[in-house]
Residue, then its C-alpha position, 0 to 999 in steps of 0.5 A: m940430417k941433423k946430428v944428435g949427442i946426449i950427455n948424461c949423468y955418470d953417478v946415474s949411469t952406474r945404475c941406468s942403462g940409458s934406455g929412456c934416452f934411447k927409446a925417446f930418441n928412437n921414438k921422437t918422444g920427450a925432448f926429441e919430439e922437436y925433430e918430428g918429420e926430420e931425420i936425426e942420427l945419434v952420433s954420441f952418447v957419453h957421460c960427464n966425468g961426475c961431480n968434481e971442481a972440473s966437471v963443466e971443463e970436462v963436459l965442454s971438452k966432451a962437447k967439443k969432441m962431439k962437435a968435431v964428429g958432426v954433433e949439431y945438438i947436444h942433449l943433457s940427459s933427463c938424470v942430469k937435469a934431475k940430479c945434477p948440481l951443476y945443470d944451470n952451469f952446464m946449460i949456460e957454458l954449453s950454450k955458448e957454442h953448442n945448441v943445447v936441449g936441456y933434457t931427453h925424456s919424461k921421468k918415469k915414476g919410480s925412475l931416477 
């Protein structure tokens, strides 16, 4: 069974329930289509600590903790992809030691 973790945007999390990420995970849609026919488990769902100078290091620290509890694949949420000015930095740095997928679900009209 593959173990998955999701990192979402702190700022968006103040107005988002995360339901789009969970729906995509549970239905194996969006980025989770790649796991079709496989058993997957959502082990961790965390948010970044907001936009600041230490954001990349903070996300790397959370990713390290996720890996320690068995997470094999880290998905950056679609809100991170759509809204975060550090998205490319997160992708580059996380990819050095983790299997990273750059989104979770398709953007819905009127969301994010």
